[in-house]
N, C-alpha and C positions, 0 to 999 in steps of 0.2 A: 504493499499500500504505499502511495505517495505521501511523504511527510509535507506538512504544512508549516511555514515559518510565521510566528507572530510578529506583526509589523510594529510592535511596541517594544517587546523585550528580546526579539529575535531568536528566541528559543524554538526548537522544532517539535512537533507533536504528530504522532502517527494517526491517532484517533481523536479528533476534537470532540469535546463533550457538549452536552446541549446548552451550556451557559456561554460557550464561545460565540463570537460574532464574525459572520462572513458576509461581506457586502455583495452586491450584484456583480462586482468585477472579480469576485473570489479572493479578495484581500481578507486576510485572517487575523483575528485578535484572540489570544487564548482567554480562557475564562477568568483567570486572575486579573489580567490586564483590562478585560472587558468591564469587570467590576469597578476598577479605578477610573476607567475612561468615562463610564456612565456617571459616576459620582462627581467627577470634574465637570461635566457638562451640566449636571443639576445645579451647580453653583452659579451658572451664567446662562440661565434659560432664556432671558430676553434677547440674548445675542446669538446663542448657538442652536436655536431651533430652525429648521429640523436638524437633529444630529446627523453629522455626515462622516463618512469614511475619512480617517486621517491620512489616506494615501491618495484617493482618487476624488475625493470631495463629493461623492454620491450620497444622497440620503440613505440612511440605514433603515431597513423595514421596522415598522412599529413593533412587530411581534418579537423581534430580536432585542428590542430595547426593553419592553415591558416585563420580560421574564427576569430582569435584574432588579426590579422595583418592588419595594414593599408597599402596603396599602397607602401609607402617607405620601410616599414619593410618587406613586402612581396618580394620587389625587392632584398633587402639585404639577406633575408633567401634563396631565389632561387640561388643567386650568390654563396653563401657559401655552400650550398647543393651540387652544382656542383663542387666547388673548392676542396672540401674534397676528391673527387674521383680522382683528378688529382695529378701529380708529383709536389710537392710544391717546388722542386729544379728547375723546369723549368717554372712553372706558378706562377703568382702573382695576387692578387686583387688589382686594382688601383682605388682610389677614386678621384672624381672631387675635386680640391683644393678649390672650392668655398663653400665646406661644404653643398651642396644641397642634398647630400645622393646618388647621382648616382655612381655606381660602374661598372667596367668591369673586366673580367679575361683576362690577357695578357699573351702571351707566351714570358716570360722575357728572356729566353735563346736565342730566335731568333728575338729579337725586332730590327726592321730596320728603324722605323720612330719615332721620339720623340714627334710628334704632337697629341695632344688629344683634341677632340672636344666632349663635354658633349652632350648627347642624351636626357637629360631631357628638356622638352618643355619650362619651365620657366627659363632655365639656358643658355644652348647652348654656353657656354664660351669655348674659346680655351686655352690651357695651354701646358706647356712642361712636359711630363711624368717624366723626370729625375729631373729637378730643381723645378718644381711646379709653375713657374711663368706663369702668364697670358700673352697672346699676342692677338693682334687685328687680327681677321680673315679677310683676304683680301676680298674685294667686288669689283670685276672688273667693275661692273656697276656704282659704285660711284666714285672709285678712278681713277686718270689719270694714264697713263703708268709710268710716272716718280714717282708718289706717290706710286704706287704699287711696283716698283723697290726698292725704299727707305725703304719701310715697310718690304720687304723680305730680302734685301741685306745690308742694312745700318748697322751701328755699334751696334745698338740696335734692329735690325731687327730679324725676325723669324729665319733666317738662323743660327743665333748664337747658336741656340739650337742643331744644328748638332754637335757642339763641345760638348755639354752635353752628347749627345749619345755616342760619341767617348771615354768618360771618364766614362761611366756607370759602367763597371766592377770594376774599381779601386775605384770609389765612393762607391759602395756596400760594398767592403771589408773594406773601411774605417769606413763605418757606423756600420759594425759588431764590429769593434774595440770600437766605442763609446758606444755600448750596454753593454760592460764589465763594465762600470761605475755603473750600477745598477741591473745587472741580469746575470744569467748563463745559458747556453743552456743545455737541456736535452742531455746526451751523446748518447741517442738512436735515438730520433725523431727530436731534434734540437729545440723544443719549449722552449722559454726562460721563466725563472721563477725566483722568489726571495724568500729567506728563510724567514720564519716567525720568531717569538720570541722563538720558541722552539728549538730543537736540530738541528744539522747539516745534519740530514738524510732528504731527500726530495723524494716525490713520484710524479712523472710526472702525471698530470691529464689528459694527452692525451694518452699516451701509457702504463701508470702504472709502468714504470721503476723506481726502487730505486736507488738513487745515492747520493754520498757525495758531499755536497755543498762546502767543503773546497778544495778538489783536483779535483772535477768535474768528477770523475769516476763512471761508472756503478758499483753497488754492486758486480757483478760477476768479475769485474776487479780489485776491491780494494784488497790490500794486507790485510791478516787477520791472527790472531793468531790461532795456532793449526795446526794439521797434516791433511793430505788429506783425511783420513778415519774417521776424527772427524766430526760427523753431525752438531755440533755447529759452525764449521768453515763456513758454508753457511750463517750465520746471519752477517748482515752488522754491528752489534754491536761489533763483533770481530775486526773490522776495527779500533776500538777505543782503543784496548788493547795496552798498552806501547807506546802511541803516543808521549809521551815527549822525548823519547830516540830513537824511530825508525822513520826515515825521510820518510818511505812509509806509515805511519799511520797518522790519523788525530783525533783531539779532538771531543767529541761529542758536546761540547758547545764552541762557539768562546771565551766567557769570560774566559775560562780556559788558554787560550794561554799566557796571562800575567805572568803566573807562570814560564814560561821559556823564554818569549820574551817580553821585556819591551816597545817595540813599540806599543803594543796593549793596551786596556783598560779593565777595569772591566764591562763596559757598552757594552751590546750586540750591541746597535745601532752604538757606535763608532767603535766597532770591524769590523762591517760590512762595515762601511765607509772606514776604512783602508784597509780591504781585497780587496774591489772593486778598491781602489786607485791603489794598487799593480797589480791587474789583468789588469787595464786600461793601466798602465804604461807598462806592459809586452806586450800587444797588439800594443801599439805605437812603442815599439822598434822592434818587429817583422815586423811590416809594413815597417818601415824605412830600416831595414836590407834587405827586399825583394825588395823595390822599390827605396828608397833614400828620404832624406829630401826635395829635390828639387820637386819630385813628389807630396809629401804631401802638400807642400806649394802652388803648382799649383792647387791641389784640393781645397784648402782653397780659392784661388782666384776665381775659377770658381763657387764654391758653398760656399759662405761666411756663410751661416746658420749653416753649420757643421764644421766650424773652431773652433780651440781652441788656447789659448794663447801660444805664443812661450815659455814662462816661463815653462809651463807644459811639452812641448816637451823636452826642455833642461833637466828638472828634471828627466824625464822618461828614458833619455839616460844615466844618471849618478847614479841613485838611485839603491841601493841593492834591487833586486826584489825577494829575497828569502821569500816565503810565511810564513814560521816559522823558526826562527833562533834557532837552538838547540845547 
């Protein structure tokens, strides 16, 4: 019998067992490596669906994937498989805040009720979709009418979460501001990512868009050196030419910025921290200009878990937010 070589560990097997994976082009992954392969994919479902062969990039059959999943993993896999076919601007995956693993797809754009009851048999907890707080599910057979009214309408009652719902969209916008502290969105699909230790060029793992991490622009929108008929002008590397004197250009490495802007450091890590500080402050300022400080502090009062210190707000409103001073 012909031996098969695992494409991951390169070990050969004469009789692949039922847990091994074989793609349509006969590329083989042994059962042990298949488990690790599936687990790694489960950690990045939004990017990696459908699961594809690591050699030929052809989608792997569902039956070969599902045999590696327990009930919770299968539930998560099915939810994400459906979610990636939907409009991510309208729909969201909501997880039970008890960390039981139960998930549902919600039409976020038309959400009319903030109350979520987990459908997992050993959980069944009630929580607010917006603030994630748990609440006691009313049981009219146990509670008196007065107790039920207090549970629903009291100052700490369930009805307070209707206020959460009324502030959903503003809260969402503030949370997008918070994301600027440690990531940037792909200019095409919106998937947030963070630059590694190499250059400032980044490729989105979801839509393969190449973009500049400093200015946040798609390579097609980046200002580049050269004339229109210059074939090299298409390269994102031309966006780095003359960056120190051209405000539309960006450096290839963040650590180079200190050559002209002393606010930065020679350390890539510290440069990233400072860049994201400026980006976050810029988001704060734009939010306040759009809504007002009063609205922001009202969000903090309703959702204290996403509040920030007043000192940061004040600094954001007065700091020079120029990304690179030339």
